[in-house]
RODO-2510 file (C-alpha; in nm, 4 decimals, decimal comma):
residues 432
     n   res          X          Y          Z
     1     m     1,8688    -1,6206     2,7663
     2     n     1,7309    -1,9246     2,5828
     3     s     1,6682    -1,9495     2,2088
     4     k     1,2924    -1,9137     2,2468
     5     m     1,3399    -1,5815     2,4238
     6     k     1,5865    -1,4696     2,1577
     7     r     1,3344    -1,5438     1,8829
     8     r     1,0736    -1,3530     2,0788
     9     l     1,3067    -1,0557     2,1111
    10     s     1,3811    -1,0647     1,7405
    11     g     1,0097    -1,0531     1,6660
    12     v     0,8940    -0,7815     1,9034
    13     l     1,1830    -0,5469     1,9731
    14     l     1,2701    -0,4493     1,6186
    15     g     1,2156    -0,0977     1,4940
    16     a     0,9856     0,0838     1,7317
    17     a     1,0687    -0,1492     2,0227
    18     i     0,7119    -0,2127     2,1364
    19     a     0,7100    -0,0724     2,4873
    20     a     0,5208    -0,3430     2,6701
    21     a     0,7291    -0,6284     2,5366
    22     s     1,0667    -0,4600     2,5434
    23     g     1,0174    -0,3276     2,8936
    24     t     0,9743    -0,6820     3,0193
    25     a     1,2592    -0,8266     2,8154
    26     s     1,5023    -0,5502     2,9164
    27     a     1,4358    -0,5433     3,2897
    28     y     1,7011    -0,6312     3,5474
    29     n     1,5509    -0,7567     3,8707
    30     l     1,6784    -0,5753     4,1820
    31     v     1,4353    -0,7007     4,4455
    32     n     1,2000    -0,9980     4,4416
    33     e     1,0879    -1,1137     4,7851
    34     d     0,7817    -1,1202     5,0099
    35     g     0,5494    -1,0011     4,7325
    36     t     0,7696    -0,7054     4,6417
    37     e     0,9424    -0,6726     4,3053
    38     l     1,1630    -0,3884     4,1819
    39     n     1,3252    -0,3801     3,8376
    40     f     1,5772    -0,1585     3,6643
    41     d     1,4506    -0,1053     3,3072
    42     l     1,6779    -0,0297     3,0152
    43     e     1,5905    -0,0110     2,6453
    44     v     1,8550     0,0991     2,3930
    45     i     1,8152     0,1200     2,0147
    46     a     2,0274     0,2902     1,7479
    47     g     1,9902     0,3101     1,3720
    48     y     2,1697     0,4319     1,0617
    49     f     1,9651     0,5402     0,7574
    50     s     2,0379     0,6600     0,4035
    51     s     1,8181     0,7588     0,1077
    52     q     1,9308     0,8245    -0,2505
    53     e     1,6328     1,0570    -0,2968
    54     t     1,4999     1,3356    -0,0776
    55     y     1,1378     1,4121     0,0096
    56     g     1,1778     1,7502     0,1782
    57     n     1,5268     1,7306     0,3247
    58     s     1,7615     1,9901     0,1705
    59     a     2,0389     1,7302     0,1347
    60     s     2,0285     1,5639    -0,2089
    61     k     2,1140     1,2190    -0,0684
    62     p     2,0458     1,2380     0,3054
    63     s     2,2028     1,0003     0,5530
    64     w     2,1452     1,0179     0,9247
    65     g     2,1555     0,8399     1,2568
    66     e     1,8978     0,8021     1,5334
    67     a     1,9211     0,6572     1,8816
    68     y     1,7423     0,6508     2,2131
    69     a     1,7847     0,5036     2,5573
    70     k     1,4935     0,4552     2,7933
    71     y     1,5853     0,3875     3,1552
    72     g     1,4293     0,3846     3,4984
    73     f     1,2463     0,1626     3,7419
    74     s     0,9302    -0,0466     3,7528
    75     g     0,7849    -0,2728     4,0145
    76     n     0,4875    -0,4101     4,1981
    77     k     0,3885    -0,5005     4,5535
    78     v     0,1214    -0,7352     4,6842
    79     v    -0,0713    -0,5421     4,9498
    80     a    -0,3423    -0,8029     5,0137
    81     n    -0,4145    -1,1607     4,9160
    82     d    -0,5492    -1,0682     4,5747
    83     v    -0,4505    -0,7003     4,5360
    84     a    -0,1248    -0,5725     4,3917
    85     v    -0,0099    -0,2195     4,3181
    86     y     0,2397    -0,1471     4,0427
    87     g     0,4042     0,1419     3,8683
    88     a     0,6980     0,2735     3,6707
    89     i     0,9079     0,5836     3,6257
    90     n     1,1320     0,6059     3,3207
    91     a     1,3226     0,8793     3,1423
    92     l     1,4120     0,8742     2,7738
    93     t     1,7128     1,0320     2,6026
    94     s     1,7016     1,0582     2,2230
    95     g     1,8920     1,2221     1,9440
    96     a     1,9498     1,2487     1,5688
    97     w     2,2720     1,3034     1,3735
    98     g     2,3823     1,3707     1,0176
    99     d     2,1544     1,5261     0,7565
   100     g     1,8258     1,4527     0,9324
   101     e     1,5579     1,2176     0,7996
   102     a     1,4550     1,2155     0,4331
   103     s     1,1198     1,3965     0,4644
   104     g     1,2810     1,6900     0,6440
   105     t     1,1256     1,6901     0,9915
   106     t     1,4647     1,6506     1,1635
   107     n     1,7928     1,8331     1,1014
   108     g     2,0339     1,5966     1,2777
   109     n     2,1032     1,8306     1,5696
   110     e     1,8244     1,7158     1,8026
   111     r     1,9019     1,6032     2,1575
   112     q     1,6390     1,5637     2,4298
   113     t     1,5970     1,4032     2,7716
   114     k     1,2536     1,3945     2,9336
   115     l     1,0388     1,1754     3,1547
   116     e     0,8625     0,9158     2,9432
   117     d     0,6625     0,6840     3,1747
   118     i     0,5295     0,7746     3,5155
   119     y     0,2217     0,5811     3,6179
   120     i     0,0710     0,3836     3,9028
   121     g    -0,1916     0,1130     3,9022
   122     a    -0,3642    -0,1598     4,0979
   123     r    -0,4891    -0,5005     3,9928
   124     t    -0,7080    -0,7554     4,1623
   125     g    -0,8552    -1,0617     4,0010
   126     l    -0,9849    -0,9587     3,6606
   127     v    -0,9731    -0,5820     3,7246
   128     d    -0,6744    -0,3562     3,6497
   129     f    -0,6770     0,0238     3,6786
   130     s    -0,3891     0,2626     3,6103
   131     v    -0,3358     0,6376     3,5800
   132     g    -0,0464     0,8560     3,4719
   133     r     0,1809     0,8987     3,1728
   134     q     0,1857     0,5712     2,9782
   135     n     0,1490     0,4056     2,6394
   136     i    -0,1914     0,2734     2,5302
   137     t    -0,1972     0,0144     2,2518
   138     l    -0,5157    -0,1651     2,1506
   139     g    -0,5889    -0,4268     1,8886
   140     d    -0,3587    -0,4438     1,5882
   141     g    -0,2336    -0,0865     1,6281
   142     f    -0,4489     0,0190     1,3312
   143     l    -0,5882     0,3107     1,5350
   144     m    -0,4149     0,2984     1,8756
   145     n    -0,0455     0,2251     1,9078
   146     g     0,0774     0,4961     2,1433
   147     d     0,1609     0,8627     2,0914
   148     s     0,4594     0,7781     1,8731
   149     l     0,4886     1,0650     1,6218
   150     n     0,8409     1,1948     1,6954
   151     f     0,9276     1,5064     1,4950
   152     g     1,2510     1,6994     1,5191
   153     e     1,3347     2,0708     1,4948
   154     a     1,3468     2,1207     1,1177
   155     i     0,9850     2,2356     1,0725
   156     d     0,9586     2,4192     1,4049
   157     s     1,1470     2,3683     1,7304
   158     e     0,8137     2,3637     1,9162
   159     l     0,7277     2,0339     1,7447
   160     s     1,0464     1,8547     1,8480
   161     r     1,0304     1,5361     2,0535
   162     g     1,3995     1,4590     2,0293
   163     g     1,4523     1,3767     1,6640
   164     a     1,4400     0,9940     1,6661
   165     y     1,1760     1,0067     1,3926
   166     w     1,1911     0,6447     1,2700
   167     l     1,2719     0,4805     1,6033
   168     a     0,9849     0,6696     1,7712
   169     g     1,0958     0,5946     2,1252
   170     r     0,8484     0,8367     2,2832
   171     k     0,5077     0,6680     2,2878
   172     a     0,3484     0,7603     2,6206
   173     f     0,0372     0,9766     2,6337
   174     d     0,0840     1,2663     2,8740
   175     k    -0,2193     1,1876     3,0903
   176     t    -0,4193     0,8658     3,0990
   177     a    -0,6748     0,6673     3,2944
   178     w    -0,7102     0,3042     3,1857
   179     l    -0,9459     0,0415     3,3255
   180     k    -0,9030    -0,3187     3,2068
   181     v    -1,1598    -0,5824     3,2954
   182     g    -1,1251    -0,9518     3,2124
   183     g    -0,8536    -1,2080     3,1502
   184     d    -0,6760    -1,3671     2,8562
   185     e    -0,9727    -1,5821     2,7566
   186     g    -1,3356    -1,4990     2,6964
   187     l    -1,4865    -1,1533     2,7179
   188     r    -1,2723    -0,8607     2,8281
   189     s    -1,2889    -0,4813     2,8015
   190     d    -1,0898    -0,1571     2,8229
   191     l    -1,2290     0,1792     2,9263
   192     f    -0,9745     0,4558     2,8689
   193     w    -0,9138     0,8313     2,8529
   194     f    -0,6028     1,0205     2,7506
   195     e    -0,4588     1,3611     2,6737
   196     s    -0,1646     1,4060     2,4391
   197     d     0,1024     1,6741     2,4770
   198     n     0,2310     1,6083     2,1235
   199     k     0,1981     1,9367     1,9320
   200     a     0,2326     1,7584     1,5985
   201     q    -0,0871     1,5679     1,6881
   202     g    -0,2867     1,8760     1,7894
   203     r    -0,2646     1,7742     2,1579
   204     p    -0,6028     1,5976     2,1499
   205     e    -0,8098     1,4681     2,4400
   206     m    -0,9907     1,1418     2,3615
   207     a    -1,1769     0,8626     2,5368
   208     g    -1,3086     0,5253     2,4358
   209     i    -1,4175     0,1727     2,5117
   210     n    -1,2775    -0,1487     2,3698
   211     i    -1,4549    -0,4861     2,3965
   212     e    -1,2895    -0,8128     2,2934
   213     h    -1,3654    -1,1807     2,2924
   214     n    -1,0609    -1,4073     2,2957
   215     s    -1,0709    -1,7799     2,2168
   216     e    -0,8709    -2,0422     2,0308
   217     m    -1,0573    -1,9292     1,7192
   218     g    -0,9110    -1,5799     1,7464
   219     t    -0,9900    -1,2355     1,8858
   220     f    -1,2981    -1,0379     1,7872
   221     g    -1,2935    -0,6720     1,8863
   222     l    -1,5184    -0,3674     1,8879
   223     m    -1,3859    -0,0223     1,9794
   224     y    -1,5463     0,3203     2,0072
   225     l    -1,3106     0,6184     2,0249
   226     k    -1,4383     0,9745     2,0747
   227     g    -1,2444     1,2969     2,0334
   228     m    -1,3260     1,5399     2,3136
   229     d    -1,0971     1,8366     2,2483
   230     v    -0,7866     1,9614     2,0712
   231     n    -0,5362     2,2234     2,1814
   232     p    -0,4075     2,3765     1,8559
   233     t    -0,0828     2,5736     1,8305
   234     g    -0,1109     2,7221     1,4822
   235     i     0,2423     2,6032     1,4021
   236     a     0,3174     2,5887     1,0270
   237     g    -0,0082     2,7634     0,9500
   238     g    -0,2088     2,5151     1,1550
   239     a    -0,0947     2,2164     0,9486
   240     f    -0,0661     2,0021     1,2630
   241     d    -0,3678     2,1271     1,4582
   242     n    -0,5899     1,8311     1,3577
   243     l    -0,9097     2,0206     1,4337
   244     q    -1,1165     1,7303     1,2993
   245     r    -1,0352     1,5371     1,6180
   246     d    -1,2546     1,7656     1,8299
   247     g    -1,5808     1,5695     1,8253
   248     q    -1,4475     1,2936     1,6022
   249     k    -1,6136     0,9512     1,6398
   250     n    -1,4446     0,6249     1,5435
   251     i    -1,6110     0,2837     1,5417
   252     s    -1,3789    -0,0098     1,4776
   253     l    -1,4616    -0,3773     1,4142
   254     r    -1,1721    -0,6228     1,3944
   255     y    -1,0675    -0,9874     1,3991
   256     q    -0,7327    -1,1609     1,4263
   257     g    -0,6542    -1,5299     1,4656
   258     n    -0,6356    -1,8593     1,2810
   259     a    -1,0038    -1,9655     1,2949
   260     g    -0,8870    -2,2855     1,4630
   261     v    -0,6657    -2,3865     1,1669
   262     e    -0,2992    -2,4371     1,2535
   263     n    -0,0570    -2,2396     1,0321
   264     l    -0,3345    -2,0068     0,9100
   265     f    -0,3251    -1,6342     0,9867
   266     l    -0,6246    -1,4057     0,9366
   267     s    -0,6590    -1,0394     1,0260
   268     a    -0,9103    -0,7699     0,9334
   269     e    -1,0384    -0,4371     1,0598
   270     y    -1,2971    -0,1802     0,9525
   271     v    -1,3086     0,1774     1,0848
   272     d    -1,5984     0,4166     1,0341
   273     q    -1,4871     0,7718     1,1101
   274     t    -1,7189     1,0684     1,1650
   275     q    -1,5065     1,3825     1,1683
   276     g    -1,5463     1,6841     1,3903
   277     n    -1,5102     2,0433     1,2681
   278     s    -1,7376     1,9742     0,9667
   279     a    -1,4626     1,7751     0,7912
   280     p    -1,5839     1,5013     0,5509
   281     d    -1,6473     1,1605     0,7074
   282     a    -1,4222     0,8737     0,6043
   283     s    -1,3571     0,5038     0,6487
   284     a    -1,0707     0,2574     0,6194
   285     w    -1,0389    -0,1198     0,6224
   286     y    -0,8080    -0,4071     0,5485
   287     v    -0,8184    -0,7836     0,5054
   288     e    -0,5139    -1,0086     0,5382
   289     g    -0,4508    -1,3789     0,5055
   290     g    -0,1358    -1,5807     0,5489
   291     w    -0,0038    -1,9338     0,5658
   292     t     0,3045    -2,0802     0,7347
   293     f     0,4577    -2,3871     0,5710
   294     a     0,5681    -2,5327     0,9017
   295     d     0,6879    -2,8661     0,7593
   296     v     0,9107    -2,7069     0,4932
   297     a     1,2739    -2,6100     0,5571
   298     w     1,3054    -2,2646     0,7161
   299     s     0,9275    -2,2620     0,7928
   300     p     0,8454    -1,9975     0,5302
   301     s     0,5244    -1,7949     0,5485
   302     v     0,3372    -1,5950     0,2854
   303     n     0,0866    -1,3166     0,3561
   304     y    -0,1347    -1,1046     0,1324
   305     r    -0,3131    -0,7900     0,2501
   306     y    -0,5389    -0,5366     0,0845
   307     s    -0,5988    -0,2080     0,2644
   308     t    -0,7936     0,0993     0,1587
   309     f    -0,8144     0,4429     0,3185
   310     d    -1,0550     0,7181     0,2127
   311     k    -0,9275     1,0622     0,1263
   312     g    -0,9338     1,2611     0,4503
   313     y    -0,9161     0,9534     0,6719
   314     d    -0,7341     1,0330     0,9975
   315     q    -0,4914     0,7520     1,0822
   316     l    -0,4736     0,8809     1,4413
   317     f    -0,2210     0,6899     1,6544
   318     t    -0,1305     0,4045     1,4208
   319     g     0,2170     0,2587     1,4529
   320     f     0,4718    -0,0216     1,4312
   321     n     0,2926    -0,3195     1,5812
   322     r     0,3380    -0,6667     1,4279
   323     g     0,6639    -0,5848     1,2521
   324     y     0,7729    -0,4188     0,9300
   325     g     0,4740    -0,3081     0,7240
   326     t     0,2313    -0,2586     1,0152
   327     w     0,1213     0,0057     1,0017
   328     f     0,3915     0,1955     0,8184
   329     q     0,3370     0,0423     0,4751
   330     g     0,6663     0,0614     0,2893
   331     e     0,9634     0,2136     0,4649
   332     v     1,0063     0,4875     0,2048
   333     w     0,6408     0,5482     0,1167
   334     a     0,5026     0,5651     0,4684
   335     n     0,7910     0,7356     0,6468
   336     y     0,9150     0,9838     0,3884
   337     a     0,7532     0,9985     0,0442
   338     a     0,3801     1,0041     0,1178
   339     a     0,3615     1,3836     0,1665
   340     g     0,1813     1,3520     0,4973
   341     p     0,0167     1,0553     0,6682
   342     g     0,0663     0,7469     0,4546
   343     n    -0,2595     0,5783     0,5513
   344     t    -0,4998     0,8224     0,3922
   345     g    -0,6199     0,8546     0,0346
   346     v    -0,4544     0,5347    -0,0828
   347     d    -0,5278     0,1718    -0,1745
   348     v    -0,2472    -0,0747    -0,1022
   349     h    -0,1802    -0,4292    -0,2191
   350     h     0,0833    -0,5975    -0,0038
   351     i     0,2605    -0,9343    -0,0275
   352     g     0,5001    -1,0442     0,2454
   353     v     0,7209    -1,3524     0,2645
   354     k     0,9304    -1,4557     0,5632
   355     a     1,1546    -1,7486     0,6531
   356     h     1,3756    -1,8656     0,9413
   357     p     1,7097    -2,0104     0,8198
   358     t     1,8003    -2,0635     1,1864
   359     e     1,6145    -2,0104     1,5117
   360     l     1,8111    -1,6863     1,5562
   361     l     1,7802    -1,5499     1,2020
   362     t     1,4724    -1,4325     1,0129
   363     v     1,4764    -1,3038     0,6541
   364     g     1,1894    -1,1493     0,4656
   365     a     1,0670    -0,9503     0,1671
   366     l     0,7765    -0,7046     0,1528
   367     y     0,6182    -0,5779    -0,1683
   368     f     0,3719    -0,2874    -0,1805
   369     d     0,1694    -0,1485    -0,4693
   370     f     0,0220     0,1945    -0,3899
   371     e    -0,2696     0,3486    -0,5772
   372     d    -0,2925     0,7103    -0,4705
   373     t    -0,6491     0,8376    -0,4360
   374     s    -0,5698     1,1551    -0,2390
   375     g    -0,5474     1,3967    -0,5312
   376     l    -0,2404     1,5593    -0,3742
   377     a     0,0093     1,6878    -0,6303
   378     a     0,2957     1,5770    -0,4063
   379     r     0,1979     1,2077    -0,4230
   380     s     0,1724     0,9487    -0,6965
   381     d     0,1066     0,5819    -0,7568
   382     a     0,4133     0,3828    -0,6598
   383     q     0,5650     0,0442    -0,5879
   384     e     0,8092    -0,0507    -0,3147
   385     l     1,0142    -0,3571    -0,2263
   386     n     1,1763    -0,4014     0,1174
   387     l     1,4272    -0,6797     0,1893
   388     y     1,5171    -0,7317     0,5540
   389     a     1,6769    -0,9594     0,8103
   390     e     1,6447    -0,9956     1,1885
   391     w     1,9507    -1,1497     1,3506
   392     v     1,9925    -1,2237     1,7199
   393     v     2,3716    -1,1940     1,7440
   394     n     2,3944    -1,2705     2,1151
   395     d     2,2142    -1,2111     2,4432
   396     h     2,2699    -0,8348     2,4209
   397     l     2,2556    -0,7500     2,0509
   398     i     1,9933    -0,7821     1,7779
   399     v     2,0744    -0,6467     1,4320
   400     s     1,8216    -0,5761     1,1569
   401     p     1,9325    -0,4447     0,8158
   402     l     1,6776    -0,3411     0,5525
   403     l     1,7217    -0,2511     0,1862
   404     g     1,4377    -0,0732     0,0082
   405     f     1,3600     0,0131    -0,3548
   406     f     1,0888     0,2746    -0,4121
   407     k     0,9555     0,3619    -0,7597
   408     p     0,6918     0,6349    -0,8119
   409     d     0,4927     0,6004    -1,1357
   410     s     0,4982     0,9730    -1,2134
   411     a     0,6910     1,2827    -1,1153
   412     s     0,5516     1,5029    -0,8403
   413     s     0,6461     1,8200    -0,6588
   414     t     0,7915     1,6239    -0,3668
   415     q     0,9448     1,3243    -0,5384
   416     g     1,0806     1,5296    -0,8259
   417     n     1,1354     1,2412    -1,0693
   418     t     1,0446     0,8819    -1,1406
   419     d     1,3865     0,7398    -1,0538
   420     t     1,3940     0,4402    -0,8245
   421     n     1,5124     0,5357    -0,4774
   422     t     1,7531     0,2964    -0,3088
   423     y     1,7093     0,3179     0,0670
   424     f     1,9050     0,1482     0,3438
   425     q     1,8720     0,1223     0,7184
   426     v     2,0272    -0,0925     0,9875
   427     l     1,9068    -0,1149     1,3470
   428     a     2,0928    -0,2296     1,6559
   429     i     1,8782    -0,3289     1,9534
   430     v     2,0586    -0,3833     2,2828
   431     p     1,8489    -0,5836     2,5349
   432     f     1,9768    -0,6289     2,8905
***
């Protein structure tokens, strides 16, 4: 594996191990001849976590472990001059150990093995169509980054998806149909439908269309996402039924690129959300700008982002996309302390700095200032600082430690005090 690939792995495999990238990077080729390719896929990630404060876990200073292994086969076959069929079948084994995660959705005793991906598709020219159980990620992951909410057994055993809450290895929607039209440049589109079997998401059925224009100036996107149904369970008094998704309408406008200026990074998205079930309508948006000092030692970069989410905004299937801070803003705030979805009823100022001491080591710092607008007694204004590193140790090991400091401005029923929480996690990613 060359250094360029190692840097790529360091950037895309960390944390949630983005399925599309990691599946490619962790595939062992078994057959590749006469237009037929068969791969053995293996994705392994483990993490250790500790929090000096608790946000629902009965342990006063919880520490826990999470791990998953995803394994199976993928391949494709050329059946005509310009037609290829492809598919994959993968299982995923996950578990949690110790006290369970800090917000109390896991208890540390979870173990689960289930099929994760099972899909088939065909592509010809600029047309690609697939059906089955698979991950769907669109745009920046602000709305669509897979079905990656992975609860454990602590709230209710019916909600459990194996307990790897932070690692979120399970991302595939239970049923999908996905049509992609277009190439890497110019105008392209996605037409998609999916059903979720995730009880913590209300098991919604949704459909949508995504239109993009890609050029050297960047990517402009427009997406419409419509909720068609939910299948509520009534678990925990209906707290996870998400009835507003039945009939919900989302319109998203976004841009990401450098506007033709080398070393510049720009990203923005606006979502207008009309809720079903007579829930109040809401919106959310963000703007981000960054600069890489490519001619300076370690090639440091600095980014600033402002994001705002109305009270009642449904963050849907947001997830870990570009790295730490997208779209879980603050490891403690977003994952544990926010008393529900982090990206709702909050305004966030974010500054991120990153540098590359070597081609195999990245270090960074993320600062977040949260202004709570939700009115929930269990939340408060807060600040958080995350310090992290991404180190490619060798061809088969990437290590990423993170140290976080979280400070709520006022006491609340969940946080209990205004003491600064010291949080630590370390991830080990094992590509093959």
